[in-house]
C-alpha positions in Angstrom: -149.5 119.7 -41.7 -148.5 116.4 -40.3 -149.7 114.2 -37.5 -148.0 111.9 -35.4 -150.0 108.6 -34.7 -149.9 107.3 -30.9 -150.0 103.9 -30.3 -152.7 102.5 -28.2 -155.4 99.8 -27.8 -157.8 100.2 -31.2 -161.6 100.8 -30.4 -164.3 100.8 -32.7 -163.9 104.4 -33.6 -160.3 103.9 -35.0 -161.8 102.1 -38.0 -164.0 103.2 -40.9 -167.4 102.8 -40.2 -170.0 101.5 -42.9 -172.2 104.4 -44.1 -175.4 102.9 -42.5 -173.7 102.4 -39.1 -172.0 105.9 -39.1 -175.5 107.4 -39.8 -177.3 105.5 -37.3 -174.3 106.1 -34.5 -174.7 109.9 -35.5 -178.5 109.9 -34.9 -178.3 108.6 -31.3 -179.3 110.7 -28.5 -176.5 113.1 -27.1 -175.5 113.0 -23.5 -176.7 116.1 -21.5 -173.9 116.8 -18.8 -173.9 119.4 -16.6 -171.4 121.9 -18.2 -169.0 119.1 -18.6 -167.5 118.1 -22.1 -168.6 114.9 -23.4 -166.3 112.0 -24.9 -169.3 110.1 -26.0 -170.6 113.5 -27.8 -167.0 114.2 -29.4 -166.9 110.9 -30.6 -170.5 110.8 -32.1 -169.6 114.2 -34.0 -166.2 113.3 -35.7 -167.6 109.9 -36.5 -170.3 111.1 -38.7 -168.3 114.2 -40.1 -165.5 112.0 -41.1 -167.5 109.2 -42.4 -167.7 107.6 -45.9 -171.2 109.0 -46.2 -170.1 112.4 -46.4 -167.3 111.4 -49.3 -164.9 114.1 -48.1 -167.2 117.1 -47.9 -165.8 118.8 -51.0 -167.0 122.4 -51.7 -170.0 122.4 -54.1 -170.9 118.7 -53.4 -174.3 117.4 -52.0 -172.4 115.8 -49.1 -170.9 119.2 -48.0 -174.7 120.4 -47.6 -175.6 117.1 -45.5 -172.6 118.1 -43.2 -174.2 121.6 -42.8 -177.4 120.1 -41.9 -175.8 118.2 -39.1 -174.1 121.1 -38.0 -177.3 123.3 -37.9 -179.1 120.3 -36.1 -176.4 120.2 -33.2 -176.7 123.9 -33.2 -180.5 123.7 -32.9 -180.1 121.3 -29.9 -177.6 123.2 -27.9 -179.7 125.9 -27.8 -177.7 128.7 -30.2 -179.5 131.3 -31.9 -178.9 132.3 -35.6 -176.6 135.3 -36.2 -178.8 138.8 -36.4 -180.5 139.0 -39.6 -180.6 135.6 -40.5 -183.6 133.3 -40.0 -181.4 130.0 -39.7 -177.8 128.9 -39.0 -177.0 128.5 -42.7 -175.6 131.5 -44.3 -175.1 131.0 -48.1 -173.4 133.2 -50.5 -171.9 133.4 -54.1 -168.5 132.8 -55.4 -167.1 133.0 -58.9 -165.3 130.3 -60.5 -163.0 131.3 -63.5 -161.6 128.5 -65.7 -159.0 128.9 -68.6 -160.7 128.7 -72.0 -157.9 129.2 -74.4 -154.1 130.5 -73.9 -151.7 131.2 -77.1 -148.3 132.3 -76.5 -145.9 133.3 -79.6 -142.4 134.5 -78.3 -140.0 136.0 -80.9 -142.0 134.3 -83.6 -141.7 131.2 -81.8 -145.1 129.2 -80.8 -144.6 128.0 -77.1 -146.1 124.4 -76.7 -149.3 124.5 -74.6 -147.5 122.1 -72.1 -145.1 124.9 -71.3 -147.8 127.4 -70.5 -150.2 128.2 -67.7 -152.1 131.3 -66.6 -153.6 132.7 -63.7 -156.3 135.4 -64.9 -159.6 137.3 -63.7 -160.1 138.9 -67.1 -162.4 137.5 -69.7 -160.2 138.1 -72.5 -156.6 140.0 -73.2 -154.5 140.3 -76.1 -150.9 141.5 -75.7 -149.3 142.1 -79.2 -146.7 145.1 -77.9 -144.0 144.7 -75.6 -145.4 147.5 -73.3 -148.6 145.8 -73.2 -147.7 143.6 -70.5 -145.0 143.9 -67.6 -142.3 141.0 -68.3 -140.1 139.3 -65.6 -137.4 136.9 -66.2 -137.1 134.0 -63.5 -133.7 132.3 -64.1 -132.6 129.2 -63.1 -131.6 130.1 -59.5 -134.4 132.7 -59.0 -137.1 132.4 -56.7 -140.4 131.8 -58.6 -142.6 131.6 -55.8 -141.2 134.9 -54.1 -141.9 136.6 -57.7 -145.5 135.3 -58.2 -146.2 136.3 -54.6 -145.2 139.8 -55.5 -147.0 139.9 -58.8 -150.2 138.8 -57.3 -150.1 141.2 -54.5 -149.3 144.1 -57.2 -152.0 143.0 -59.7 -152.0 144.2 -63.4 -150.9 142.1 -66.3 -147.6 140.2 -66.2 -145.6 137.6 -68.4 -143.3 135.4 -66.6 -140.5 133.8 -68.7 -139.2 130.8 -66.5 -136.1 129.0 -67.3 -136.6 125.2 -68.0 -134.5 124.1 -65.1 -137.5 125.1 -62.9 -139.8 122.6 -64.7 -140.7 120.7 -61.6 -141.8 123.8 -59.7 -143.6 125.0 -63.1 -145.7 121.7 -63.0 -146.9 122.5 -59.7 -148.1 125.8 -60.5 -149.6 124.5 -63.7 -151.7 121.8 -62.0 -152.7 124.3 -59.2 -153.8 127.2 -61.9 -155.3 124.8 -64.4 -157.8 123.8 -61.7 -159.0 127.5 -62.2 -159.3 130.4 -59.8 -162.2 131.1 -57.2 -163.1 134.6 -56.2 -165.4 136.0 -54.0 -165.9 139.3 -55.8 -165.2 140.1 -59.4 -163.3 143.2 -58.9 -159.6 143.5 -60.0 -158.9 142.6 -63.6 -155.4 141.0 -64.0 -153.6 138.2 -65.4 -150.2 136.2 -64.7 -148.9 134.2 -67.8 -146.1 131.6 -67.2 -144.0 130.3 -70.2 -141.3 127.8 -69.4 -138.7 128.6 -72.2 -135.2 129.4 -72.6 -136.0 132.6 -74.2 -135.1 135.8 -72.1 -135.0 138.8 -74.4 -138.3 139.7 -76.2 -138.4 141.3 -79.7 -141.9 140.2 -80.5 -144.5 138.9 -78.6 -148.3 137.7 -79.7 -150.3 136.5 -76.7 -154.0 135.9 -76.2 -156.0 134.5 -73.5 -159.7 134.1 -72.5 -161.6 132.7 -69.6 -165.1 131.8 -68.6 -166.9 132.5 -65.4 -169.4 130.8 -63.6 -171.4 131.7 -60.2 -171.6 128.9 -57.4 -173.1 128.9 -54.0 -171.5 128.0 -50.7 -172.7 127.9 -47.0 -171.2 128.8 -43.7 -173.0 127.5 -40.5 -172.9 130.3 -37.8 -174.8 130.1 -34.4 -174.3 132.4 -31.3 -174.7 132.3 -27.6 -175.8 135.8 -26.6 -173.8 137.5 -23.7 -175.2 138.3 -20.4 -173.3 141.5 -19.6 -171.0 142.3 -22.5 -173.2 141.1 -25.3 -171.6 143.8 -27.7 -168.2 141.9 -27.3 -167.6 138.8 -29.4 -165.4 135.7 -28.9 -165.5 133.8 -32.1 -164.8 130.0 -32.1 -164.3 128.7 -35.6 -163.2 125.6 -37.8 -163.7 124.8 -41.5 -165.8 121.9 -42.5 -165.1 121.3 -45.8 -162.3 119.2 -47.2 -161.2 117.7 -50.7 -163.7 115.3 -51.8 -162.8 111.9 -53.6 -159.9 111.0 -55.7 -162.1 110.9 -59.0 -159.2 108.8 -61.0 -158.2 106.5 -57.9 -159.0 102.9 -57.2 -159.9 101.2 -54.0 -160.3 103.5 -51.2 -160.9 107.2 -52.7 -162.5 109.0 -50.0 -160.4 111.8 -48.4 -162.3 111.8 -45.1 -160.6 114.7 -43.5 -161.1 113.4 -40.0 -158.1 115.5 -38.8 -158.6 118.3 -41.5 -160.8 119.4 -40.0 -163.5 117.2 -38.9 -161.6 117.4 -35.5 -161.4 121.2 -35.6 -165.3 121.3 -36.4 -166.2 118.7 -33.7 -164.2 120.7 -31.2 -166.0 123.9 -32.0 -169.5 122.2 -31.5 -168.6 120.4 -28.3 -167.2 123.9 -27.0 -170.4 125.5 -28.1 -172.4 122.8 -26.0 -170.2 123.1 -23.1 -170.5 126.9 -22.8 -174.2 126.7 -23.5 -174.6 124.2 -20.3 -172.4 126.8 -18.5 -174.9 129.7 -19.1 -172.9 132.2 -17.6 -170.9 133.9 -20.6 -170.5 137.4 -20.1 -169.4 138.1 -23.7 -171.3 137.0 -26.8 -170.0 133.5 -28.2 -170.1 133.0 -31.8 -169.8 129.6 -33.4 -168.7 129.3 -37.0 -168.4 126.4 -39.2 -166.7 127.7 -42.4 -166.9 126.4 -45.8 -164.4 126.6 -48.5 -161.2 126.8 -46.6 -159.5 124.4 -48.8 -160.2 126.3 -52.2 -159.0 129.8 -50.7 -160.8 130.6 -47.4 -163.7 132.1 -49.0 -166.3 131.2 -46.2 -164.1 133.4 -43.5 -163.8 136.0 -46.0 -167.6 136.0 -46.6 -168.4 135.8 -43.1 -165.9 138.7 -42.2 -168.2 141.2 -44.3 -170.9 140.3 -41.9 -169.7 141.8 -38.6 -167.8 144.8 -37.1 -164.2 143.3 -36.6 -163.9 145.7 -33.6 -166.3 143.8 -31.6 -164.6 140.5 -31.9 -162.3 140.2 -28.9 -160.6 137.1 -30.2 -160.9 134.2 -32.7 -160.2 130.8 -31.5 -159.7 129.0 -34.7 -159.2 125.2 -34.6 -157.5 123.4 -37.2 -156.3 119.6 -37.2 -156.2 118.6 -33.3 -156.9 115.0 -34.0 -153.5 113.5 -33.0 -150.6 114.4 -30.5 -148.5 117.2 -31.0 -144.6 117.1 -30.5 -145.2 118.5 -26.9 -147.2 115.1 -26.1 -150.6 113.7 -26.0 -153.2 116.4 -25.5 -151.0 119.3 -26.1 -151.7 122.2 -28.5 -149.8 125.1 -30.0 -151.0 128.3 -31.7 -150.0 130.3 -34.7 -148.5 133.8 -34.5 -148.4 133.8 -30.7 -146.0 136.6 -31.1 -148.8 138.9 -32.9 -150.8 139.6 -29.7 -150.8 138.4 -26.1 -153.5 136.1 -26.3 -151.6 133.0 -25.9 -150.0 134.6 -22.4 -153.6 135.2 -21.5 -154.7 131.8 -22.2 -152.1 130.3 -20.4 -152.6 132.2 -17.3 -156.0 130.3 -17.2 -154.6 126.8 -17.4 -153.4 125.4 -14.2 -151.0 122.5 -15.1 -147.6 123.5 -16.7 -147.8 120.4 -18.8 -151.2 121.8 -20.4 -149.7 125.2 -21.5 -150.3 126.2 -24.9 -147.1 126.2 -27.1 -145.6 128.6 -29.6 -146.0 127.3 -33.4 -143.1 125.0 -33.9 -143.4 125.3 -37.6 -142.6 129.1 -38.1 -141.0 128.3 -41.5 -144.5 126.8 -43.0 -146.3 130.1 -42.7 -149.4 128.5 -40.9 -150.5 131.8 -39.5 -151.7 132.3 -43.1 -152.8 128.9 -44.2 -155.9 128.9 -42.3 -159.1 131.0 -41.8 -157.8 133.2 -38.9 -155.7 135.1 -41.3 -159.0 137.0 -42.7 -159.8 138.1 -39.4 -156.3 139.0 -38.5 -156.2 141.4 -41.3 -158.9 143.3 -39.9 -157.0 143.7 -36.5 -158.8 140.8 -34.8 -156.3 138.6 -32.4 -157.1 135.7 -34.6 -155.0 132.7 -34.2 -155.2 129.0 -35.2 -154.7 126.3 -32.6 -153.5 122.7 -33.9 -151.7 119.6 -32.7 -150.6 118.5 -36.0 -147.1 117.4 -36.4 -146.2 119.1 -39.9 -142.9 117.4 -40.3 -144.3 113.7 -40.0 -147.7 113.6 -41.3 -148.4 110.9 -43.8 -151.8 111.5 -43.9 -152.3 115.2 -44.8 -154.7 115.4 -47.8 -154.7 111.6 -48.3 -157.2 108.9 -48.1 -155.7 107.9 -44.6 -156.8 111.0 -43.0 -159.8 108.9 -41.7 -160.9 107.9 -38.0 -158.2 105.2 -37.8 -155.4 107.6 -38.0 -156.8 109.8 -34.9 -156.1 109.6 -31.1 -159.2 110.5 -29.6 -158.0 110.7 -26.1 -155.6 113.2 -27.1 -158.1 115.0 -29.0 -160.6 115.2 -26.2 -157.9 116.6 -24.0 -156.9 119.4 -26.4 -160.8 120.4 -26.4 -160.5 120.7 -22.5 -157.7 122.8 -22.6 -159.3 125.2 -25.1 -162.3 125.4 -22.7 -160.1 126.1 -19.7 -157.8 128.4 -21.4 -160.5 130.6 -23.0 -162.6 130.8 -19.9 -161.3 134.5 -19.3 -162.4 135.6 -22.8 -165.8 134.1 -22.1 -166.3 135.6 -18.8 -165.2 139.1 -19.8 -162.0 139.2 -17.3 -159.3 139.2 -20.1 -159.0 141.3 -23.3 -156.1 140.4 -25.6 -154.3 143.1 -27.4 -155.1 143.6 -31.2 -153.0 142.3 -34.2 -151.5 145.1 -36.3 -153.2 144.9 -39.5 -150.1 146.6 -41.4 -148.0 143.7 -40.2 -150.3 141.1 -41.8 -149.7 140.3 -45.6 -152.6 140.9 -47.5 -154.6 138.5 -49.8 -153.4 138.3 -53.5 -155.6 140.4 -56.2 -155.3 137.8 -58.9 -155.3 134.2 -57.3 
């Protein structure tokens, strides 16, 4: 996702803050307006969440636990309640990390160099000595590797991909991605995809073996609710992911990927909307506020969360993703993914008085953004689940870079987006509007192997 920086006079929050200063700023008292969004509170939240102290909030790091503690404290101060069946706001769950131990490939008695091999496997071990033991796919010089792998991932099973050497650059990207290992919420499907970069296209003989190792790790979502007054069984979900990608372990100088826009901005918006509606104290429907973990490594926070509730009760999901800079439609404007999949966008715009503040359709449909955030998990269950963003995807110089820090944000624009979301979702909150459901049959499923 890409962002366009609006030039304006710098303020103290447009610079990286020293750790001690950011921590002290975060601990200062929050202003308590009467149902009024607070620029001061918003600034304090994002200053801490994007601070160097949290070192990029990587999954499994001590710092992401600090971020979870901060969000929990904010939920407590706001007056939210834990989700039913939980004693607190933090909800821990297990995921499984699968890494490659060994991979050896011989094709037509020719040993393939390990630099030209990669695999994605959920199998502890596999051994293919006969051609019929594995499905073989030849991807030529001009064939679409992405489409092939997407199809095989959806299909599952065991596959060998013979990839033409002309596609080495794309192969290296997949090699880097798969060598990081796989992360699974459940150890269910057993399958494997092996890619060999080779000019061999016809197999007479093969000998392929591979092994993996699996370890279990813990992650944590932070979820709070504001019970509904008259339609308590109907839920409006506001969400954002609070994880990011951590530090560049081999870098020099500034190595912290602060993730100010991605997605401290969305997490800050979610917290401040919770505070706003708690002060209003007149929500007909139950409002749920979820800070998801592990979006950056596969959306596992939202996947685990989705198993805890009845999707039929969720009226809409407002997932907030990267709102820290002006969109292509101007400062303070926002757009949503998948607007054509439900009438949610139309209903929200009816609540917004000024034409200039209307929510726009995703201007980057070719990027498939509907599937690149946590909304996709709930959309697959039929929920009108959409992401709301202001990122300028075609111009971003900061995405997943150390420069995604407070200095790159426009806080005035961000605050206006939060105000727009508060106004636009008012009908959802008071129960006066109900969007159409998304057809799950028209939402692509997640992969079986990776």
